[in-house]
C-alpha positions as CSV (number, residue, x, y, z in Angstrom):
1,M,124.1,93.4,100.0
2,V,122.4,93.5,103.4
3,R,120.6,96.7,104.1
4,T,120.7,98.3,107.5
5,R,117.6,99.0,109.5
6,E,118.0,102.7,108.7
7,Q,118.3,102.0,105.0
8,A,115.2,99.9,105.1
9,R,113.3,102.6,106.9
10,A,114.4,105.2,104.4
11,A,113.3,103.0,101.6
12,R,109.9,102.5,103.2
13,E,109.5,106.2,103.8
14,A,110.4,106.8,100.1
15,K,107.6,104.4,99.1
16,L,105.1,106.1,101.4
17,D,106.0,109.4,99.8
18,E,105.5,107.9,96.4
19,L,102.1,106.6,97.5
20,H,101.1,110.0,98.8
21,E,102.1,111.6,95.5
22,R,100.1,109.0,93.5
23,L,97.1,109.4,95.7
24,T,97.2,113.2,95.5
25,G,97.5,113.0,91.8
26,A,94.5,110.6,91.6
27,V,92.4,112.9,93.8
28,E,93.4,116.0,91.7
29,Q,91.9,114.2,88.7
30,L,88.5,114.4,90.3
31,V,87.7,117.7,88.9
32,S,84.0,117.5,87.8
33,G,80.9,115.9,89.2
34,D,81.1,113.2,86.5
35,D,84.7,112.4,87.6
36,W,83.4,112.0,91.2
37,R,80.5,109.9,90.1
38,R,82.8,107.5,88.1
39,A,85.2,107.3,91.0
40,L,82.4,106.3,93.4
41,T,80.8,103.9,91.0
42,F,84.2,102.2,90.8
43,A,84.6,102.4,94.6
44,A,81.3,100.6,95.1
45,Q,82.8,97.6,93.4
46,F,85.8,97.7,95.8
47,R,84.0,99.0,98.9
48,A,85.8,96.6,101.3
49,R,88.9,98.8,100.9
50,S,89.5,102.4,101.9
51,F,88.6,105.2,99.5
52,S,92.3,106.1,99.2
53,N,93.3,102.6,98.3
54,T,90.4,102.3,95.8
55,L,91.8,105.4,94.0
56,L,95.3,104.0,94.0
57,I,94.1,100.7,92.5
58,W,92.0,102.5,89.9
59,A,95.0,104.7,88.8
60,Q,97.6,102.0,88.7
61,H,95.3,99.5,86.9
62,G,94.5,102.3,84.3
63,A,98.3,102.8,83.8
64,A,98.8,99.0,83.4
65,Y,96.1,98.9,80.8
66,E,97.5,101.7,78.8
67,A,100.9,100.0,78.9
68,G,99.4,96.8,77.7
69,R,100.2,94.8,80.8
70,V,96.5,93.9,81.5
71,S,93.8,93.1,79.0
72,E,90.8,94.7,80.8
73,P,90.4,98.5,81.4
74,M,88.9,97.9,84.8
75,P,90.0,95.5,87.5
76,S,87.7,92.9,88.8
77,Y,89.2,91.3,92.0
78,V,92.3,92.2,93.8
79,A,94.2,90.3,96.5
80,G,97.7,89.8,97.9
81,Y,100.3,87.5,96.4
82,R,99.9,84.7,98.9
83,Q,96.2,85.1,98.9
84,W,96.0,84.4,95.2
85,Q,98.2,81.3,95.8
86,G,95.7,80.2,98.4
87,L,93.0,80.4,95.8
88,G,94.9,78.2,93.4
89,R,96.2,81.1,91.2
90,Q,99.7,82.5,90.6
91,V,100.7,86.0,89.8
92,Q,102.2,85.9,86.3
93,K,105.9,86.6,85.9
94,G,106.7,90.2,85.3
95,Q,103.4,91.6,86.6
96,P,104.1,94.3,89.2
97,G,101.7,94.7,92.0
98,Y,99.6,97.7,92.8
99,M,101.0,99.5,95.8
100,I,98.5,100.5,98.5
101,F,98.5,101.5,102.1
102,A,98.3,98.7,104.6
103,P,97.7,99.2,108.4
104,V,100.3,98.7,111.1
105,T,98.4,97.9,114.3
106,G,99.3,98.0,117.9
107,R,97.8,96.3,121.0
108,F,96.5,98.5,123.7
109,A,95.2,97.6,127.2
110,S,93.0,99.5,129.7
111,S,90.9,98.7,132.7
112,N,88.8,101.9,132.2
113,L,87.0,101.8,128.8
114,T,85.5,105.2,129.3
115,D,88.9,107.0,129.8
116,A,90.7,107.5,126.5
117,E,93.9,108.5,128.3
118,S,94.1,105.2,130.2
119,W,94.9,103.0,127.2
120,R,98.6,101.9,127.1
121,R,100.4,100.2,124.3
122,L,101.5,96.7,125.0
123,G,105.0,95.6,124.0
124,K,105.8,92.6,122.0
125,G,104.7,89.5,123.9
126,E,103.5,91.6,126.8
127,K,100.3,90.4,128.6
128,P,97.6,92.6,129.9
129,R,97.2,93.1,133.7
130,P,94.3,91.4,135.5
131,G,91.0,93.1,134.6
132,E,92.4,94.9,131.5
133,V,90.7,94.7,128.1
134,V,92.9,94.5,125.0
135,R,92.1,96.2,121.7
136,S,94.0,96.7,118.5
137,K,94.1,99.9,116.6
138,M,96.0,101.3,113.6
139,I,99.1,103.3,114.6
140,A,100.8,103.7,111.2
141,V,100.8,102.5,107.6
142,R,103.2,100.7,105.4
143,P,103.3,100.0,101.7
144,A,101.8,96.7,100.5
145,Y,101.0,95.2,97.2
146,V,97.9,93.6,95.6
147,W,97.3,92.1,92.1
148,D,94.2,92.1,89.9
149,S,92.8,88.8,88.8
150,S,93.9,89.6,85.2
151,Q,97.5,89.5,86.4
152,T,97.1,85.9,87.6
153,S,96.5,82.5,86.1
154,G,95.3,79.2,87.5
155,D,92.1,77.8,88.8
156,P,88.9,79.5,87.4
157,I,87.4,82.2,89.5
158,P,83.7,81.5,90.2
159,E,81.5,84.4,89.1
160,P,78.6,85.1,91.4
161,P,75.4,86.1,89.5
162,A,75.1,89.9,89.0
163,P,71.8,91.7,89.4
164,K,70.2,92.8,86.2
165,L,67.7,95.6,86.0
166,L,65.4,97.0,83.4
167,E,65.3,100.8,82.9
168,G,63.5,102.4,85.7
169,E,63.2,99.2,87.7
170,A,64.3,99.1,91.4
171,P,66.3,96.1,92.7
172,A,64.2,93.5,94.4
173,G,63.9,94.1,98.2
174,L,65.9,97.3,98.2
175,W,63.1,99.7,99.1
176,D,62.0,97.5,102.0
177,G,65.6,97.0,103.2
178,L,66.3,100.8,103.2
179,S,63.0,101.5,104.8
180,E,63.8,99.1,107.7
181,L,67.1,100.9,108.2
182,V,65.4,104.3,108.3
183,E,62.8,103.0,110.8
184,E,65.5,101.5,113.0
185,R,66.7,105.1,113.5
186,G,63.3,106.1,114.8
187,F,62.0,107.7,111.5
188,E,58.8,107.0,109.7
189,V,58.9,106.5,106.0
190,L,56.1,108.4,104.1
191,R,55.2,108.6,100.5
192,V,53.4,111.6,99.0
193,P,51.7,111.9,95.5
194,H,53.9,114.7,94.2
195,E,56.8,117.1,94.9
196,G,54.5,120.0,95.6
197,M,53.9,118.5,99.0
198,I,57.6,118.5,100.0
199,Q,58.7,121.9,98.7
200,G,59.5,120.7,95.2
201,A,62.0,118.1,96.2
202,N,62.3,114.4,95.4
203,G,62.5,113.6,99.1
204,M,62.8,115.3,102.5
205,T,64.1,114.4,105.9
206,D,62.5,116.1,108.9
207,Y,64.5,115.6,112.0
208,T,61.9,117.2,114.3
209,A,59.0,115.2,113.1
210,K,61.2,112.2,112.6
211,T,60.0,111.5,109.1
212,V,61.5,110.6,105.7
213,T,59.2,111.5,102.8
214,V,59.6,110.4,99.1
215,R,57.4,111.6,96.3
216,Q,55.6,108.8,94.4
217,N,55.4,110.3,90.9
218,M,58.8,108.9,89.9
219,D,59.8,105.5,88.6
220,P,60.7,102.9,91.2
221,A,64.4,103.3,90.6
222,A,64.3,107.0,91.3
223,Q,62.2,106.5,94.4
224,V,64.6,103.9,95.9
225,K,67.5,106.2,95.0
226,T,65.9,109.1,96.8
227,L,65.2,106.9,99.8
228,A,68.9,105.9,99.9
229,H,69.8,109.6,99.7
230,E,67.6,110.5,102.7
231,L,69.0,107.5,104.6
232,G,72.4,109.1,104.1
233,H,71.1,112.2,105.7
234,V,69.6,110.3,108.6
235,L,72.9,108.5,109.3
236,M,75.3,111.3,108.7
237,H,73.7,114.7,109.3
238,G,71.3,114.6,112.2
239,P,71.3,117.6,114.5
240,D,72.4,115.4,117.4
241,Q,75.5,114.3,115.6
242,E,78.9,115.9,116.0
243,D,79.2,116.3,112.2
244,A,75.9,118.1,111.9
245,R,77.5,121.5,111.6
246,Q,79.0,120.6,108.3
247,H,78.6,122.9,105.3
248,R,75.2,122.2,103.7
249,G,76.7,121.7,100.2
250,I,79.0,119.0,101.3
251,G,76.2,117.3,103.3
252,E,74.2,117.1,100.1
253,V,77.2,115.7,98.2
254,E,77.7,113.1,100.9
255,A,74.0,112.0,100.9
256,E,73.9,111.8,97.1
257,S,77.2,109.9,97.0
258,V,75.9,107.4,99.5
259,A,72.9,106.8,97.3
260,L,75.2,106.5,94.2
261,M,77.3,103.8,95.8
262,I,74.2,101.9,97.0
263,G,72.8,102.1,93.5
264,A,76.1,101.1,91.8
265,A,76.4,98.1,94.2
266,H,73.0,97.0,92.8
267,H,73.9,97.5,89.2
268,M,71.6,100.5,88.9
269,D,72.3,103.2,86.3
270,T,74.2,106.0,88.1
271,S,74.5,108.3,85.1
272,G,71.6,110.5,86.3
273,Y,73.0,111.1,89.8
274,T,73.6,114.8,90.2
275,I,76.7,115.9,92.1
276,P,78.2,119.4,91.6
277,Y,81.8,120.1,90.6
278,V,84.3,118.7,93.1
279,S,86.3,121.9,92.7
280,T,83.3,123.9,94.0
281,W,82.3,121.9,97.1
282,A,85.8,120.8,98.1
283,A,86.9,124.4,98.4
284,R,84.2,125.5,100.8
285,V,85.7,124.6,104.1
286,D,88.1,127.2,105.5
287,G,91.6,126.0,106.6
288,K,91.4,122.7,104.7
289,E,93.1,121.7,101.4
290,P,90.5,120.6,98.8
291,V,92.5,117.3,98.3
292,E,92.0,116.5,102.0
293,I,88.3,117.4,101.8
294,V,87.8,115.0,98.9
295,K,89.6,112.2,100.6
296,A,87.8,112.6,103.9
297,T,84.4,112.9,102.1
298,G,85.1,109.9,100.0
299,E,86.0,107.8,103.1
300,R,82.9,109.0,105.0
301,V,80.7,108.1,102.1
302,R,82.4,104.7,101.6
303,K,82.0,103.7,105.3
304,T,78.4,104.8,105.4
305,A,77.5,103.1,102.2
306,S,79.3,99.9,103.2
307,T,77.5,99.8,106.5
308,I,74.2,100.1,104.8
309,L,75.0,97.5,102.1
310,D,76.2,95.0,104.8
311,Q,72.8,95.1,106.4
312,L,70.7,94.6,103.2
313,D,69.5,91.2,102.1
314,T,69.7,92.0,98.4
315,A,71.6,90.8,95.4
316,Q,74.7,93.0,95.1
317,V,77.8,93.2,92.9
318,T,81.0,91.9,94.6
319,D,83.2,94.2,96.8
320,G,86.4,93.4,94.9
321,T,87.3,90.4,97.2
322,P,87.9,87.2,95.2
323,P,85.2,84.6,95.9
324,G,86.5,82.1,98.5
325,L,89.0,84.5,100.1
326,D,88.6,84.9,103.8
327,R,87.7,88.5,104.5
328,E,89.8,88.7,107.7
329,A,92.8,87.4,105.8
330,R,92.2,90.1,103.1
331,Q,92.6,92.8,105.7
332,H,96.1,91.6,106.4
333,D,97.5,91.6,102.9
334,Q,101.2,90.8,102.7
335,P,103.2,90.2,99.6
336,A,104.9,86.9,99.4
337,R,108.6,86.7,100.3
338,T,109.3,84.4,97.3
339,Q,109.0,85.1,93.6
340,V,108.8,88.8,94.1
341,T,111.4,91.5,94.0
342,H,113.7,92.4,96.8
343,E,112.1,95.8,96.9
344,Q,108.6,94.3,97.4
345,R,109.9,91.9,100.1
346,T,111.5,94.7,102.1
347,S,108.4,96.9,102.0
348,A,106.3,94.0,103.2
349,R,108.0,93.6,106.5
350,P,106.1,94.9,109.5
351,A,107.7,98.0,110.8
352,A,107.0,101.2,112.7
353,G,106.1,103.4,109.8
354,R,105.2,107.0,110.2
355,V,101.9,107.6,111.8
356,E,99.2,108.3,109.3
357,P,96.0,109.3,111.1
358,L,92.8,108.5,109.2
359,P,91.1,111.5,107.6
360,E,89.0,113.4,110.2
361,P,85.4,114.1,109.2
362,E,84.8,117.7,108.3
363,P,82.8,119.9,110.7
364,A,79.2,120.0,109.7
365,A,77.0,123.1,109.4
366,L,73.6,121.6,108.8
367,S,70.8,123.3,110.7
368,P,68.3,121.1,112.5
369,G,64.9,120.6,111.0
370,L,64.1,120.0,107.3
371,V,66.6,118.6,104.8
372,R,65.4,118.6,101.3
373,G,66.7,115.8,99.1
374,L,68.0,116.2,95.6
C-alpha cells in the first residue's frame, strides 16, 4: 500500500505529538532537586545533544531496560542506524530505536547581514544572487531514531580512558582552564582565606569590580566547583546581558547546574551539589508553564556547559558520540532505509514538519553588582 503525501504528513505529525507527550512526561518526572541533579549528570554524558533529546533518550532507554531489551540501566553511546554500520556495527534484529527530534534546515540568503528582515529562503537548487551570503537555520523538526551501543553488535568500541579522582581532589588543569575563561571575560580571579570575607558565601562575582572570588578553606574539588559556578554567572547573568533580568532563583539554579555538568563531565562527585526543588523555581516566572521553564533552563545550561567544556584542555568523559564517528555526520542522523520498519523509513524522509522554535531563554531579573555563589 502506497501512502499519499497527506497520509505521510499525518503520520509524521502523530509521531511528533507522541514525542512531545514523552518529553512532557519526562520533564514532569523532574520533581525534586535530586531528580534535576541526576538528569543533568546524565546530560553531561550526552551533552552533544539537546537537553530535550537527552531526556527522551534517558526515558526510552530506562523503559527498554525495564522490559529486558537492553542489559545496562544507562546508555553509553548513541548513533543512527547507518552511523553504527559505518563504525562496523549492526543494530540487532528486533531492537527498536529511540525516537528523538531531528532538525529540518533551510537555506537563507541575504546581502545585508545586519538586517534580520532581509533574509529570504532559497528554494531547492536555487542559487544566491551576487553578493549574497548563504546560511542554514532550523525551520522545523522531524522524528528520527538512534540506538544505544548495547542494541548493536560488531566491531569493538574503543573506550577512551576516563578520569579518576580521589575524594576532594580537583581534576588536573580544571582550575587553570576555568580561570582562563573567567579572565577572557575581563574578570580577575581572586582567592580569600575564608567565607567571612565574601559575605559567608563559597564564591562571589562582582560585576562592577570585575572580580570572581573563591574562598580557600575548602578542598580543591569544592573550590573548582565554586569557580565553575561563578563562571556560569559571568557567562549568563551579567547586567549587560539581555537575560540579566531573570529571576534570581533561576539564575542560581542555572549557575549551579552549569557547575554540576562541568563536574560530571570530569567524573567529579555531584551528589553534594545543592539545587532547590524544581517545582519551586520552575513556577516563579509568570505566564510560563513550569514544563517549558524546565526545558528552557536545561537547554541554556547544556549550551553554556558545552561551550565551556569545549574550550578546556582537560580529560573529560565522552559526550555520547561513539569514538570514530564524525561529529558533523552525527548532527544529521537519519535511520537507514533498509532493515528497519516501514514506519521508521517514512519518518526519516525529509519533509516540512511543523515549525518547532527552540525554547526562548527566560527574562532575567538579576540586579547588577554582587552575585553570591552557593
